[in-house]
Jmol script that loads the backbone (N, CA, C; Angstrom):
load data "model"
ATOM      1  N   MET A   1     103.807 -24.572 -78.102  1.00  0.00           N
ATOM      2  CA  MET A   1     102.381 -25.624 -79.144  1.00  0.00           C
ATOM      3  C   MET A   1     100.674 -24.593 -78.403  1.00  0.00           C
ATOM      4  N   ILE A   2     100.571 -24.707 -79.874  1.00  0.00           N
ATOM      5  CA  ILE A   2      99.009 -24.379 -79.320  1.00  0.00           C
ATOM      6  C   ILE A   2      97.843 -25.519 -79.780  1.00  0.00           C
ATOM      7  N   THR A   3      96.649 -25.376 -78.712  1.00  0.00           N
ATOM      8  CA  THR A   3      95.995 -26.740 -79.224  1.00  0.00           C
ATOM      9  C   THR A   3      94.263 -26.050 -78.770  1.00  0.00           C
ATOM     10  N   ARG A   4      93.328 -26.060 -79.891  1.00  0.00           N
ATOM     11  CA  ARG A   4      92.171 -25.757 -79.918  1.00  0.00           C
ATOM     12  C   ARG A   4      91.744 -27.089 -78.266  1.00  0.00           C
ATOM     13  N   LYS A   5      90.920 -25.888 -77.662  1.00  0.00           N
ATOM     14  CA  LYS A   5      90.290 -26.842 -76.318  1.00  0.00           C
ATOM     15  C   LYS A   5      88.685 -26.785 -77.361  1.00  0.00           C
ATOM     16  N   ASP A   6      88.166 -25.758 -77.548  1.00  0.00           N
ATOM     17  CA  ASP A   6      86.861 -26.274 -78.447  1.00  0.00           C
ATOM     18  C   ASP A   6      86.600 -24.541 -78.816  1.00  0.00           C
ATOM     19  N   ASP A   7      85.993 -23.740 -79.632  1.00  0.00           N
ATOM     20  CA  ASP A   7      85.917 -23.160 -80.650  1.00  0.00           C
ATOM     21  C   ASP A   7      85.971 -21.722 -80.321  1.00  0.00           C
ATOM     22  N   SER A   8      85.930 -21.577 -78.850  1.00  0.00           N
ATOM     23  CA  SER A   8      86.607 -19.693 -79.098  1.00  0.00           C
ATOM     24  C   SER A   8      87.426 -20.200 -78.329  1.00  0.00           C
ATOM     25  N   SER A   9      88.158 -20.639 -77.592  1.00  0.00           N
ATOM     26  CA  SER A   9      89.458 -21.328 -76.658  1.00  0.00           C
ATOM     27  C   SER A   9      90.200 -21.938 -76.731  1.00  0.00           C
ATOM     28  N   LEU A  10      91.592 -21.510 -76.359  1.00  0.00           N
ATOM     29  CA  LEU A  10      92.976 -21.827 -77.327  1.00  0.00           C
ATOM     30  C   LEU A  10      94.055 -21.885 -76.163  1.00  0.00           C
ATOM     31  N   LEU A  11      94.772 -23.286 -76.042  1.00  0.00           N
ATOM     32  CA  LEU A  11      96.034 -22.887 -74.996  1.00  0.00           C
ATOM     33  C   LEU A  11      97.175 -22.942 -75.707  1.00  0.00           C
ATOM     34  N   VAL A  12      97.512 -22.214 -75.458  1.00  0.00           N
ATOM     35  CA  VAL A  12      99.481 -21.889 -74.974  1.00  0.00           C
ATOM     36  C   VAL A  12      99.972 -23.095 -74.474  1.00  0.00           C
ATOM     37  N   SER A  13     100.635 -23.939 -74.333  1.00  0.00           N
ATOM     38  CA  SER A  13     101.345 -24.675 -73.743  1.00  0.00           C
ATOM     39  C   SER A  13     103.263 -24.314 -74.286  1.00  0.00           C
ATOM     40  N   GLY A  14     104.040 -25.069 -73.035  1.00  0.00           N
ATOM     41  CA  GLY A  14     105.414 -25.364 -73.079  1.00  0.00           C
ATOM     42  C   GLY A  14     105.695 -24.138 -73.324  1.00  0.00           C
ATOM     43  N   ASP A  15     107.259 -23.520 -73.787  1.00  0.00           N
ATOM     44  CA  ASP A  15     108.150 -22.536 -74.474  1.00  0.00           C
ATOM     45  C   ASP A  15     107.277 -21.631 -75.168  1.00  0.00           C
ATOM     46  N   VAL A  16     107.649 -19.965 -74.666  1.00  0.00           N
ATOM     47  CA  VAL A  16     107.221 -19.337 -75.503  1.00  0.00           C
ATOM     48  C   VAL A  16     108.139 -17.845 -75.467  1.00  0.00           C
ATOM     49  N   THR A  17     109.399 -18.190 -75.994  1.00  0.00           N
ATOM     50  CA  THR A  17     110.610 -18.123 -76.737  1.00  0.00           C
ATOM     51  C   THR A  17     110.783 -17.364 -77.577  1.00  0.00           C
ATOM     52  N   MET A  18     112.259 -16.934 -77.663  1.00  0.00           N
ATOM     53  CA  MET A  18     112.972 -16.500 -78.873  1.00  0.00           C
ATOM     54  C   MET A  18     113.076 -17.288 -79.895  1.00  0.00           C
ATOM     55  N   ALA A  19     112.742 -18.991 -79.413  1.00  0.00           N
ATOM     56  CA  ALA A  19     113.346 -19.947 -79.788  1.00  0.00           C
ATOM     57  C   ALA A  19     112.217 -20.979 -80.799  1.00  0.00           C
ATOM     58  N   THR A  20     110.717 -19.971 -79.915  1.00  0.00           N
ATOM     59  CA  THR A  20     109.476 -20.886 -80.472  1.00  0.00           C
ATOM     60  C   THR A  20     108.553 -20.063 -80.928  1.00  0.00           C
ATOM     61  N   VAL A  21     108.764 -18.968 -80.791  1.00  0.00           N
ATOM     62  CA  VAL A  21     108.271 -17.832 -81.213  1.00  0.00           C
ATOM     63  C   VAL A  21     107.366 -17.836 -82.693  1.00  0.00           C
ATOM     64  N   SER A  22     108.808 -18.032 -83.565  1.00  0.00           N
ATOM     65  CA  SER A  22     108.088 -17.937 -85.049  1.00  0.00           C
ATOM     66  C   SER A  22     107.121 -19.101 -85.509  1.00  0.00           C
ATOM     67  N   ALA A  23     107.529 -19.993 -85.167  1.00  0.00           N
ATOM     68  CA  ALA A  23     106.762 -21.261 -84.752  1.00  0.00           C
ATOM     69  C   ALA A  23     104.629 -20.496 -84.101  1.00  0.00           C
ATOM     70  N   LEU A  24     105.026 -20.448 -83.858  1.00  0.00           N
ATOM     71  CA  LEU A  24     104.147 -19.630 -82.765  1.00  0.00           C
ATOM     72  C   LEU A  24     102.524 -19.196 -84.029  1.00  0.00           C
ATOM     73  N   PHE A  25     103.907 -17.845 -84.108  1.00  0.00           N
ATOM     74  CA  PHE A  25     103.412 -16.697 -84.872  1.00  0.00           C
ATOM     75  C   PHE A  25     102.557 -17.421 -86.154  1.00  0.00           C
ATOM     76  N   ARG A  26     103.183 -18.322 -86.690  1.00  0.00           N
ATOM     77  CA  ARG A  26     102.560 -19.158 -88.084  1.00  0.00           C
ATOM     78  C   ARG A  26     101.301 -19.517 -88.034  1.00  0.00           C
ATOM     79  N   GLU A  27     101.566 -20.135 -86.386  1.00  0.00           N
ATOM     80  CA  GLU A  27     100.093 -21.114 -85.985  1.00  0.00           C
ATOM     81  C   GLU A  27      98.159 -20.279 -86.378  1.00  0.00           C
ATOM     82  N   ASP A  28      97.444 -21.249 -86.616  1.00  0.00           N
ATOM     83  CA  ASP A  28      96.145 -20.625 -87.379  1.00  0.00           C
ATOM     84  C   ASP A  28      95.649 -19.759 -86.340  1.00  0.00           C
ATOM     85  N   LEU A  29      95.044 -18.590 -85.566  1.00  0.00           N
ATOM     86  CA  LEU A  29      94.218 -18.949 -84.481  1.00  0.00           C
ATOM     87  C   LEU A  29      92.981 -18.141 -85.433  1.00  0.00           C
ATOM     88  N   LYS A  30      92.601 -18.554 -86.471  1.00  0.00           N
ATOM     89  CA  LYS A  30      91.997 -18.124 -87.049  1.00  0.00           C
ATOM     90  C   LYS A  30      91.442 -16.561 -87.081  1.00  0.00           C
ATOM     91  N   LEU A  31      92.025 -15.763 -86.825  1.00  0.00           N
ATOM     92  CA  LEU A  31      92.054 -14.484 -86.758  1.00  0.00           C
ATOM     93  C   LEU A  31      91.888 -13.639 -87.921  1.00  0.00           C
ATOM     94  N   ARG A  32      90.728 -14.345 -88.948  1.00  0.00           N
ATOM     95  CA  ARG A  32      90.379 -13.498 -89.592  1.00  0.00           C
ATOM     96  C   ARG A  32      88.989 -12.709 -89.949  1.00  0.00           C
ATOM     97  N   PRO A  33      88.976 -12.157 -90.864  1.00  0.00           N
ATOM     98  CA  PRO A  33      88.123 -11.447 -91.907  1.00  0.00           C
ATOM     99  C   PRO A  33      86.840 -12.264 -90.907  1.00  0.00           C
ATOM    100  N   GLU A  34      86.614 -13.169 -91.410  1.00  0.00           N
ATOM    101  CA  GLU A  34      85.236 -14.286 -91.579  1.00  0.00           C
ATOM    102  C   GLU A  34      85.207 -14.573 -90.262  1.00  0.00           C
ATOM    103  N   ASN A  35      85.573 -14.421 -89.254  1.00  0.00           N
ATOM    104  CA  ASN A  35      85.412 -14.407 -87.995  1.00  0.00           C
ATOM    105  C   ASN A  35      85.057 -13.676 -87.339  1.00  0.00           C
ATOM    106  N   ALA A  36      84.932 -12.083 -88.106  1.00  0.00           N
ATOM    107  CA  ALA A  36      84.599 -10.983 -87.459  1.00  0.00           C
ATOM    108  C   ALA A  36      83.498 -10.886 -86.209  1.00  0.00           C
ATOM    109  N   GLY A  37      82.971 -10.828 -85.013  1.00  0.00           N
ATOM    110  CA  GLY A  37      82.141 -10.282 -84.518  1.00  0.00           C
ATOM    111  C   GLY A  37      82.430 -11.958 -83.316  1.00  0.00           C
ATOM    112  N   SER A  38      83.385 -12.469 -83.626  1.00  0.00           N
ATOM    113  CA  SER A  38      83.796 -13.800 -82.728  1.00  0.00           C
ATOM    114  C   SER A  38      84.265 -13.614 -81.408  1.00  0.00           C
ATOM    115  N   ASN A  39      84.860 -14.374 -80.863  1.00  0.00           N
ATOM    116  CA  ASN A  39      85.257 -14.034 -79.072  1.00  0.00           C
ATOM    117  C   ASN A  39      86.176 -15.479 -79.276  1.00  0.00           C
ATOM    118  N   THR A  40      87.575 -14.958 -79.052  1.00  0.00           N
ATOM    119  CA  THR A  40      88.867 -15.702 -78.929  1.00  0.00           C
ATOM    120  C   THR A  40      89.471 -15.700 -77.512  1.00  0.00           C
ATOM    121  N   VAL A  41      89.321 -16.671 -77.028  1.00  0.00           N
ATOM    122  CA  VAL A  41      90.444 -16.557 -75.860  1.00  0.00           C
ATOM    123  C   VAL A  41      91.632 -17.208 -75.573  1.00  0.00           C
ATOM    124  N   VAL A  42      92.409 -16.672 -75.574  1.00  0.00           N
ATOM    125  CA  VAL A  42      94.158 -17.581 -75.456  1.00  0.00           C
ATOM    126  C   VAL A  42      94.792 -17.876 -73.795  1.00  0.00           C
ATOM    127  N   ASP A  43      94.731 -19.299 -73.810  1.00  0.00           N
ATOM    128  CA  ASP A  43      94.997 -19.437 -72.140  1.00  0.00           C
ATOM    129  C   ASP A  43      96.142 -20.004 -72.266  1.00  0.00           C
ATOM    130  N   PHE A  44      96.858 -19.218 -70.753  1.00  0.00           N
ATOM    131  CA  PHE A  44      98.263 -19.455 -71.029  1.00  0.00           C
ATOM    132  C   PHE A  44      98.172 -20.575 -69.835  1.00  0.00           C
ATOM    133  N   ALA A  45      97.573 -20.955 -69.467  1.00  0.00           N
ATOM    134  CA  ALA A  45      97.681 -21.190 -68.004  1.00  0.00           C
ATOM    135  C   ALA A  45      98.618 -22.582 -68.302  1.00  0.00           C
ATOM    136  N   GLN A  46      99.401 -23.603 -69.358  1.00  0.00           N
ATOM    137  CA  GLN A  46     100.473 -24.312 -69.450  1.00  0.00           C
ATOM    138  C   GLN A  46     101.869 -23.618 -70.067  1.00  0.00           C
ATOM    139  N   LEU A  47     101.801 -22.512 -70.044  1.00  0.00           N
ATOM    140  CA  LEU A  47     103.423 -21.732 -69.855  1.00  0.00           C
ATOM    141  C   LEU A  47     104.023 -22.468 -69.190  1.00  0.00           C
ATOM    142  N   GLU A  48     105.310 -22.826 -70.051  1.00  0.00           N
ATOM    143  CA  GLU A  48     106.504 -22.757 -68.635  1.00  0.00           C
ATOM    144  C   GLU A  48     107.478 -22.330 -68.696  1.00  0.00           C
ATOM    145  N   LYS A  49     107.863 -21.287 -70.217  1.00  0.00           N
ATOM    146  CA  LYS A  49     109.544 -20.785 -70.431  1.00  0.00           C
ATOM    147  C   LYS A  49     108.966 -19.384 -71.377  1.00  0.00           C
ATOM    148  N   VAL A  50     108.775 -18.585 -70.798  1.00  0.00           N
ATOM    149  CA  VAL A  50     108.252 -17.215 -71.376  1.00  0.00           C
ATOM    150  C   VAL A  50     109.711 -16.176 -71.404  1.00  0.00           C
ATOM    151  N   ASP A  51     110.028 -15.246 -72.407  1.00  0.00           N
ATOM    152  CA  ASP A  51     111.044 -14.540 -72.468  1.00  0.00           C
ATOM    153  C   ASP A  51     109.955 -13.031 -72.810  1.00  0.00           C
ATOM    154  N   SER A  52     110.556 -11.762 -73.214  1.00  0.00           N
ATOM    155  CA  SER A  52     110.215 -10.519 -74.070  1.00  0.00           C
ATOM    156  C   SER A  52     109.241 -10.889 -74.959  1.00  0.00           C
ATOM    157  N   SER A  53     110.008 -12.079 -75.921  1.00  0.00           N
ATOM    158  CA  SER A  53     109.348 -12.500 -77.612  1.00  0.00           C
ATOM    159  C   SER A  53     107.770 -12.657 -77.247  1.00  0.00           C
ATOM    160  N   ALA A  54     107.061 -13.593 -76.066  1.00  0.00           N
ATOM    161  CA  ALA A  54     105.843 -13.700 -75.596  1.00  0.00           C
ATOM    162  C   ALA A  54     105.139 -12.427 -75.894  1.00  0.00           C
ATOM    163  N   VAL A  55     105.445 -11.744 -75.157  1.00  0.00           N
ATOM    164  CA  VAL A  55     104.721  -9.870 -75.096  1.00  0.00           C
ATOM    165  C   VAL A  55     104.799  -9.999 -76.530  1.00  0.00           C
ATOM    166  N   SER A  56     105.665  -9.789 -77.141  1.00  0.00           N
ATOM    167  CA  SER A  56     105.459  -9.384 -78.641  1.00  0.00           C
ATOM    168  C   SER A  56     104.352 -10.327 -79.440  1.00  0.00           C
ATOM    169  N   LEU A  57     104.050 -11.278 -79.143  1.00  0.00           N
ATOM    170  CA  LEU A  57     103.513 -12.616 -79.506  1.00  0.00           C
ATOM    171  C   LEU A  57     101.830 -12.286 -79.339  1.00  0.00           C
ATOM    172  N   MET A  58     102.030 -11.547 -77.901  1.00  0.00           N
ATOM    173  CA  MET A  58     100.498 -11.430 -77.853  1.00  0.00           C
ATOM    174  C   MET A  58     100.052 -10.330 -78.310  1.00  0.00           C
ATOM    175  N   LEU A  59     100.901  -8.550 -78.656  1.00  0.00           N
ATOM    176  CA  LEU A  59     100.403  -7.779 -79.295  1.00  0.00           C
ATOM    177  C   LEU A  59     100.057  -8.148 -80.761  1.00  0.00           C
ATOM    178  N   VAL A  60     100.364  -8.826 -81.332  1.00  0.00           N
ATOM    179  CA  VAL A  60     100.234  -9.217 -82.847  1.00  0.00           C
ATOM    180  C   VAL A  60      99.480  -9.791 -83.035  1.00  0.00           C
ATOM    181  N   TRP A  61      98.654 -11.075 -82.021  1.00  0.00           N
ATOM    182  CA  TRP A  61      97.846 -11.168 -82.190  1.00  0.00           C
ATOM    183  C   TRP A  61      96.736 -10.384 -81.686  1.00  0.00           C
ATOM    184  N   LEU A  62      96.757  -9.931 -80.299  1.00  0.00           N
ATOM    185  CA  LEU A  62      96.131  -8.371 -80.677  1.00  0.00           C
ATOM    186  C   LEU A  62      95.720  -7.853 -81.329  1.00  0.00           C
ATOM    187  N   ARG A  63      96.636  -7.035 -82.317  1.00  0.00           N
ATOM    188  CA  ARG A  63      96.768  -6.222 -83.358  1.00  0.00           C
ATOM    189  C   ARG A  63      95.942  -7.032 -84.866  1.00  0.00           C
ATOM    190  N   GLU A  64      96.049  -8.398 -85.211  1.00  0.00           N
ATOM    191  CA  GLU A  64      95.368  -8.903 -85.852  1.00  0.00           C
ATOM    192  C   GLU A  64      93.825  -9.007 -85.342  1.00  0.00           C
ATOM    193  N   ALA A  65      93.473  -9.848 -84.200  1.00  0.00           N
ATOM    194  CA  ALA A  65      91.974  -9.453 -83.644  1.00  0.00           C
ATOM    195  C   ALA A  65      91.781  -8.115 -84.344  1.00  0.00           C
ATOM    196  N   GLN A  66      91.856  -7.362 -83.823  1.00  0.00           N
ATOM    197  CA  GLN A  66      91.131  -5.955 -83.717  1.00  0.00           C
ATOM    198  C   GLN A  66      91.231  -5.810 -85.250  1.00  0.00           C
ATOM    199  N   ARG A  67      91.665  -5.793 -85.641  1.00  0.00           N
ATOM    200  CA  ARG A  67      91.949  -5.631 -87.240  1.00  0.00           C
ATOM    201  C   ARG A  67      90.614  -6.093 -88.266  1.00  0.00           C
ATOM    202  N   ASN A  68      90.472  -7.782 -87.458  1.00  0.00           N
ATOM    203  CA  ASN A  68      89.567  -8.638 -87.972  1.00  0.00           C
ATOM    204  C   ASN A  68      88.456  -7.915 -87.572  1.00  0.00           C
ATOM    205  N   LYS A  69      87.856  -7.354 -86.248  1.00  0.00           N
ATOM    206  CA  LYS A  69      87.066  -7.133 -85.654  1.00  0.00           C
ATOM    207  C   LYS A  69      86.567  -8.449 -84.122  1.00  0.00           C
ATOM    208  N   ILE A  70      87.641  -8.972 -83.924  1.00  0.00           N
ATOM    209  CA  ILE A  70      87.610 -10.499 -83.248  1.00  0.00           C
ATOM    210  C   ILE A  70      87.788 -10.066 -81.887  1.00  0.00           C
ATOM    211  N   ASP A  71      86.356 -10.127 -80.221  1.00  0.00           N
ATOM    212  CA  ASP A  71      87.465  -9.984 -78.797  1.00  0.00           C
ATOM    213  C   ASP A  71      88.462 -11.039 -79.202  1.00  0.00           C
ATOM    214  N   LEU A  72      89.536 -10.612 -78.970  1.00  0.00           N
ATOM    215  CA  LEU A  72      90.513 -11.659 -77.791  1.00  0.00           C
ATOM    216  C   LEU A  72      90.520 -11.116 -76.484  1.00  0.00           C
ATOM    217  N   ARG A  73      90.995 -12.184 -75.672  1.00  0.00           N
ATOM    218  CA  ARG A  73      91.278 -11.872 -74.431  1.00  0.00           C
ATOM    219  C   ARG A  73      92.356 -13.167 -74.078  1.00  0.00           C
ATOM    220  N   PHE A  74      92.872 -12.954 -73.019  1.00  0.00           N
ATOM    221  CA  PHE A  74      94.096 -13.587 -72.107  1.00  0.00           C
ATOM    222  C   PHE A  74      94.282 -14.006 -70.993  1.00  0.00           C
ATOM    223  N   ALA A  75      93.966 -16.104 -70.813  1.00  0.00           N
ATOM    224  CA  ALA A  75      93.319 -15.693 -69.430  1.00  0.00           C
ATOM    225  C   ALA A  75      94.755 -16.420 -69.081  1.00  0.00           C
ATOM    226  N   ASN A  76      94.378 -16.360 -67.726  1.00  0.00           N
ATOM    227  CA  ASN A  76      95.502 -17.503 -66.870  1.00  0.00           C
ATOM    228  C   ASN A  76      97.454 -17.170 -67.110  1.00  0.00           C
ATOM    229  N   VAL A  77      98.007 -15.566 -67.438  1.00  0.00           N
ATOM    230  CA  VAL A  77      98.626 -15.310 -67.770  1.00  0.00           C
ATOM    231  C   VAL A  77      99.177 -15.227 -66.570  1.00  0.00           C
ATOM    232  N   PRO A  78     100.432 -15.490 -66.833  1.00  0.00           N
ATOM    233  CA  PRO A  78     101.113 -15.587 -65.634  1.00  0.00           C
ATOM    234  C   PRO A  78     101.687 -14.465 -65.285  1.00  0.00           C
ATOM    235  N   ALA A  79     102.795 -14.706 -64.194  1.00  0.00           N
ATOM    236  CA  ALA A  79     103.435 -13.367 -63.214  1.00  0.00           C
ATOM    237  C   ALA A  79     104.175 -12.890 -64.337  1.00  0.00           C
ATOM    238  N   ASN A  80     105.360 -13.866 -64.430  1.00  0.00           N
ATOM    239  CA  ASN A  80     106.160 -13.232 -65.010  1.00  0.00           C
ATOM    240  C   ASN A  80     106.232 -13.051 -66.507  1.00  0.00           C
ATOM    241  N   LEU A  81     105.161 -13.339 -67.470  1.00  0.00           N
ATOM    242  CA  LEU A  81     104.597 -12.801 -68.420  1.00  0.00           C
ATOM    243  C   LEU A  81     104.079 -11.531 -67.921  1.00  0.00           C
ATOM    244  N   MET A  82     103.308 -11.060 -66.965  1.00  0.00           N
ATOM    245  CA  MET A  82     102.188  -9.799 -66.904  1.00  0.00           C
ATOM    246  C   MET A  82     103.771  -8.974 -66.380  1.00  0.00           C
ATOM    247  N   SER A  83     104.419  -9.508 -65.122  1.00  0.00           N
ATOM    248  CA  SER A  83     106.274  -8.410 -65.277  1.00  0.00           C
ATOM    249  C   SER A  83     106.607  -8.194 -66.544  1.00  0.00           C
ATOM    250  N   LEU A  84     106.775  -8.584 -67.818  1.00  0.00           N
ATOM    251  CA  LEU A  84     107.429  -8.442 -68.486  1.00  0.00           C
ATOM    252  C   LEU A  84     106.421  -6.962 -69.707  1.00  0.00           C
ATOM    253  N   ALA A  85     105.447  -7.243 -69.208  1.00  0.00           N
ATOM    254  CA  ALA A  85     104.275  -6.080 -70.090  1.00  0.00           C
ATOM    255  C   ALA A  85     104.204  -5.278 -69.286  1.00  0.00           C
ATOM    256  N   LYS A  86     104.828  -5.323 -68.073  1.00  0.00           N
ATOM    257  CA  LYS A  86     104.445  -4.029 -67.667  1.00  0.00           C
ATOM    258  C   LYS A  86     105.767  -3.231 -67.792  1.00  0.00           C
ATOM    259  N   LEU A  87     106.908  -4.245 -67.481  1.00  0.00           N
ATOM    260  CA  LEU A  87     108.454  -3.172 -68.074  1.00  0.00           C
ATOM    261  C   LEU A  87     108.207  -2.957 -69.432  1.00  0.00           C
ATOM    262  N   TYR A  88     107.753  -3.439 -70.020  1.00  0.00           N
ATOM    263  CA  TYR A  88     107.744  -2.835 -71.173  1.00  0.00           C
ATOM    264  C   TYR A  88     106.720  -1.378 -71.484  1.00  0.00           C
ATOM    265  N   GLY A  89     105.595  -1.640 -70.246  1.00  0.00           N
ATOM    266  CA  GLY A  89     104.194  -0.820 -70.779  1.00  0.00           C
ATOM    267  C   GLY A  89     103.103  -0.482 -71.618  1.00  0.00           C
ATOM    268  N   VAL A  90     103.347  -2.063 -71.891  1.00  0.00           N
ATOM    269  CA  VAL A  90     101.682  -2.583 -72.669  1.00  0.00           C
ATOM    270  C   VAL A  90     101.096  -3.066 -71.837  1.00  0.00           C
ATOM    271  N   ALA A  91     101.101  -3.784 -70.675  1.00  0.00           N
ATOM    272  CA  ALA A  91     100.450  -4.213 -69.436  1.00  0.00           C
ATOM    273  C   ALA A  91      98.861  -3.781 -69.614  1.00  0.00           C
ATOM    274  N   GLU A  92      98.583  -2.653 -70.058  1.00  0.00           N
ATOM    275  CA  GLU A  92      97.177  -2.464 -70.213  1.00  0.00           C
ATOM    276  C   GLU A  92      96.554  -1.979 -71.275  1.00  0.00           C
ATOM    277  N   LEU A  93      97.332  -2.868 -72.719  1.00  0.00           N
ATOM    278  CA  LEU A  93      97.177  -2.418 -73.893  1.00  0.00           C
ATOM    279  C   LEU A  93      96.305  -4.544 -74.059  1.00  0.00           C
ATOM    280  N   LEU A  94      96.824  -5.481 -72.722  1.00  0.00           N
ATOM    281  CA  LEU A  94      96.453  -6.391 -72.655  1.00  0.00           C
ATOM    282  C   LEU A  94      94.695  -6.889 -72.233  1.00  0.00           C
ATOM    283  N   PRO A  95      93.848  -7.172 -73.349  1.00  0.00           N
ATOM    284  CA  PRO A  95      92.506  -7.796 -72.289  1.00  0.00           C
ATOM    285  C   PRO A  95      92.606  -9.273 -72.009  1.00  0.00           C
ATOM    286  N   LEU A  96      92.495  -8.891 -70.811  1.00  0.00           N
ATOM    287  CA  LEU A  96      92.923 -10.058 -69.731  1.00  0.00           C
ATOM    288  C   LEU A  96      91.009 -10.494 -69.682  1.00  0.00           C
ATOM    289  N   GLY A  97      90.860 -12.102 -69.119  1.00  0.00           N
ATOM    290  CA  GLY A  97      89.654 -12.537 -68.547  1.00  0.00           C
ATOM    291  C   GLY A  97      89.337 -13.387 -70.019  1.00  0.00           C
ATOM    292  N   ALA A  98      88.019 -13.686 -69.406  1.00  0.00           N
ATOM    293  CA  ALA A  98      87.596 -14.690 -70.261  1.00  0.00           C
ATOM    294  C   ALA A  98      86.809 -13.654 -71.621  1.00  0.00           C
ATOM    295  N   ALA A  99      86.425 -13.589 -72.392  1.00  0.00           N
ATOM    296  CA  ALA A  99      85.334 -12.766 -73.684  1.00  0.00           C
ATOM    297  C   ALA A  99      84.158 -13.113 -73.407  1.00  0.00           C
ATOM    298  N   GLU A 100      83.480 -12.350 -73.046  1.00  0.00           N
ATOM    299  CA  GLU A 100      81.690 -12.161 -73.036  1.00  0.00           C
ATOM    300  C   GLU A 100      80.964 -12.670 -74.040  1.00  0.00           C
TER     301      GLU A 100
END
end "model"
wireframe off; spacefill off
backbone 0.3
color backbone group
């Protein structure tokens, strides 16, 4: 589930797995052209379970943000999710920390 913490922060909670990723993909993160120049932080502090589909979802969100010139960052990425990103060789592509 994704909830908006404020205008520039989103909180992802629960599971990000093959069973849930499709619904999360359809969530509107407001990564649209009219928001160009904005900053968005996706906070994973309340994640419970992840699998490799979570890495794919992060890359899709990142690609959409880059296409629309939005500074997207990921915060509180759990160690197991970072391990998957490293395993697939994409960890260095994921911008971590708060947007400036």
